[in-house]
N, C-alpha and C positions, 0 to 999 in steps of 0.2 A: 565564532560560534563553535561550541563544543558539543559533539554528539558521540555516543558510543558507536563502534563499528557496525553493530547490528542495525541501528537506526539509519545509518548512512546506506547500508545495503538495502534495507526496506524502501528507503526513498528512491534509490536507483531502480529497484524493481517496479515501483509504482510509475516512475517517469517513463521507463521503457514500455510498460504495458499501455500507457496512455499516449505514447509517441511524443512526449514533451521533454524539455530539458529540465534538469534538476533545479536550475536557477528559476525557471518559470514556476515550478511548484513552490519553491521557497518564497517567491514574491507573492504568490496567491495566499499562502499561509500567513505571511506577514500582514497582508492587507486585511485578512479575515480574523486575525487574532485580537483578542481584547485583553490578554493577560500582560502584555508588555515583555514577556520572556519568550523569545523566538525559539530557543532550543526546546523548551517545554512544549510549545505549540507544535513543533515538528514531531516530537515524540507522540503527542496525542493524535495528530493527523495520521501518522503511520499506523499506530495501534488501531484506530477506528477503521482504516481502510482494510487492514488484515482481518479484523473481526468481521467486517461486512462481507469480505470474500469467503470467509470460513462459514458464514451462515447461508451462503448461496449454494443451493444444491448443484452438484456437478453432474453432467451427463456421464453415463457409464462409458468406460474406455471400450475400445473394440474387443479386447479380450474378455472383459466382464460381460459385454453384450452377448458374445458368442457362447460363453459359459452358461448363460441363462436360457439359451434356446433348447427346446426339447429334443 
């Protein structure tokens, strides 16, 4: 399977955040994909996860919270 380094890194970050092995994620993606192209399915998976996390509002950092206090 051939993936660009950025997608491997993204997959590693997702696995670490979820406390799972990369192999587990790849197995899940392989089971759920209908395209037959695992590399493409992994790229789409990583992209969707990062988009979803970008859409989730983040709580303010302690510095930002302190700066907002009167």
